[in-house]
C-alpha positions as CSV (number, residue, x, y, z in Angstrom):
1,M,-27.5,-65.1,40.3
2,I,-23.8,-64.3,39.4
3,E,-21.4,-66.5,41.2
4,C,-18.3,-64.7,42.8
5,E,-14.8,-66.1,42.9
6,P,-13.8,-66.9,46.5
7,Y,-11.1,-64.7,48.0
8,D,-8.6,-67.6,48.5
9,R,-8.8,-68.5,44.8
10,L,-8.4,-64.8,43.8
11,W,-5.4,-64.5,46.2
12,N,-3.7,-67.6,44.6
13,R,-4.4,-66.3,41.1
14,A,-2.8,-62.9,42.0
15,L,0.3,-64.7,43.4
16,W,0.5,-66.8,40.3
17,Y,0.4,-63.8,38.0
18,L,3.2,-62.1,40.1
19,G,5.2,-65.3,39.9
20,R,5.2,-65.1,36.1
21,R,6.2,-61.4,35.8
22,D,6.1,-58.1,37.6
23,Y,2.9,-56.0,37.5
24,G,1.9,-52.5,38.7
25,S,-1.0,-52.4,41.1
26,R,-3.4,-50.9,38.5
27,E,-2.3,-53.4,35.9
28,L,-2.8,-56.4,38.2
29,R,-6.2,-55.1,39.4
30,L,-7.4,-54.9,35.8
31,K,-6.0,-58.4,35.1
32,L,-7.8,-59.8,38.2
33,L,-11.1,-58.1,37.3
34,K,-11.0,-59.3,33.6
35,P,-13.7,-61.8,32.9
36,R,-12.5,-65.4,32.2
37,P,-14.5,-68.0,30.3
38,N,-16.4,-70.4,32.5
39,K,-15.0,-68.7,35.7
40,P,-16.9,-66.7,38.3
41,L,-16.2,-62.9,38.5
42,P,-14.3,-61.7,41.6
43,E,-15.8,-59.0,43.7
44,E,-14.1,-55.6,43.4
45,G,-13.8,-55.4,47.2
46,D,-11.9,-58.7,47.3
47,V,-9.6,-57.5,44.5
48,D,-8.9,-54.3,46.3
49,R,-8.3,-56.3,49.5
50,A,-5.8,-58.6,47.7
51,I,-4.0,-55.7,46.1
52,A,-3.7,-53.9,49.5
53,R,-2.3,-57.0,51.1
54,L,0.2,-57.5,48.3
55,L,1.4,-53.9,48.7
56,E,1.6,-54.4,52.4
57,L,3.8,-57.5,52.0
58,D,5.9,-55.7,49.4
59,L,5.1,-58.4,46.8
60,L,3.6,-55.6,44.7
61,N,5.6,-52.4,44.4
62,D,4.8,-49.8,41.8
63,E,7.9,-47.8,42.2
64,R,10.2,-50.8,41.9
65,Y,8.3,-52.1,38.9
66,A,8.4,-48.7,37.2
67,Q,12.2,-48.5,37.7
68,R,12.7,-52.0,36.3
69,L,10.4,-51.3,33.3
70,A,12.1,-48.0,32.6
71,Q,15.5,-49.6,32.6
72,A,14.3,-52.5,30.4
73,L,12.8,-50.1,27.9
74,S,16.0,-48.0,27.9
75,R,18.0,-51.1,27.1
76,K,15.7,-51.8,24.2
77,G,16.5,-48.3,22.8
78,Y,13.4,-46.4,23.9
79,G,13.8,-42.6,24.4
80,A,12.5,-40.7,27.4
81,R,9.2,-39.9,25.8
82,G,8.7,-43.5,24.8
83,I,9.5,-44.7,28.3
84,A,7.2,-42.1,29.8
85,Y,4.4,-43.1,27.5
86,E,4.7,-46.8,28.3
87,L,4.8,-46.1,32.1
88,K,1.8,-43.8,31.9
89,R,-0.1,-46.5,29.8
90,R,0.5,-48.9,32.7
91,G,-0.5,-46.4,35.4
92,L,3.1,-45.8,36.6
93,E,5.5,-42.9,37.0
94,A,9.3,-42.9,36.9
95,E,12.1,-40.9,35.4
96,A,13.9,-42.2,32.3
97,P,17.3,-43.7,33.5
98,I,19.4,-42.0,30.7
99,E,19.3,-38.8,28.8
100,D,18.0,-38.9,25.2
101,G,21.2,-37.3,23.8
102,E,23.4,-39.9,25.3
103,R,21.1,-42.7,24.4
104,L,20.9,-41.5,20.8
105,A,24.6,-41.3,20.4
106,E,25.0,-44.9,21.8
107,L,22.4,-46.2,19.3
108,L,23.9,-44.4,16.3
109,H,27.4,-45.7,17.1
110,G,26.1,-49.1,18.0
111,K,22.9,-50.7,16.8
112,Y,22.2,-48.4,13.8
113,E,25.8,-47.7,12.7
114,G,25.7,-50.1,9.7
115,K,22.5,-48.6,8.4
116,L,23.6,-44.9,8.1
117,G,25.5,-45.2,4.8
118,D,22.9,-43.9,2.5
119,E,19.7,-41.8,2.3
120,K,17.4,-44.8,2.6
121,G,19.2,-46.0,5.7
122,L,19.2,-42.6,7.3
123,R,15.4,-42.4,6.8
124,A,14.8,-45.9,8.2
125,V,16.9,-45.1,11.3
126,Y,15.2,-41.8,11.7
127,N,11.8,-43.4,11.6
128,A,12.8,-46.2,13.9
129,L,14.0,-43.7,16.5
130,L,10.8,-41.8,16.3
131,R,8.9,-45.0,17.0
132,K,11.1,-45.5,20.1
133,G,9.9,-42.1,21.5
134,F,12.7,-39.8,20.6
135,S,11.9,-36.3,19.5
136,H,12.4,-35.0,15.9
137,A,14.8,-32.3,17.2
138,D,16.9,-34.7,19.3
139,I,17.2,-37.2,16.4
140,R,18.2,-34.5,13.9
141,T,20.9,-33.2,16.3
142,A,22.3,-36.6,17.1
143,M,22.3,-37.6,13.4
144,K,24.0,-34.4,12.4
145,D,26.7,-34.9,15.2
146,Y,27.2,-38.5,14.1
147,L,27.6,-37.6,10.4
148,E,30.0,-34.7,11.3
149,E,32.1,-37.1,13.4
150,E,32.2,-39.6,10.6
151,L,33.2,-36.9,8.1
152,D,36.0,-35.7,10.4
153,A,37.2,-39.3,10.9
154,D,37.4,-39.8,7.1
155,L,39.6,-36.7,6.7
């Protein structure tokens, strides 16, 4: 017979997880249902009950979590597509807090400015921006604008 984790222990574990970092309801549900070595499995009904109670108490809020995560990813330099992908992967929905064109200009004039002096640096920055979720067209446009600004400043 499979032993089940009591609801009180499950509730305390859910609170402990939320005390360490924010979670979305889907993400926390999967975390609580994940088998742990030498520990009994929780019943799905108990997990659903705990998630519903956390939502009711506003200790778990998908919209708030999605906004915070989108802002954090934007600060890390992710583009709208990269943010949307990460939110979808975690079962969340939210809009990107800043437009890609503005964000690309900030990154090119800030974080990546010292790397844009030669062809190798341009390729490295281009590839880094692709990995952050920016589109090819947006990167090309932003880099072209940046290089034109630099050329005009040198004249």
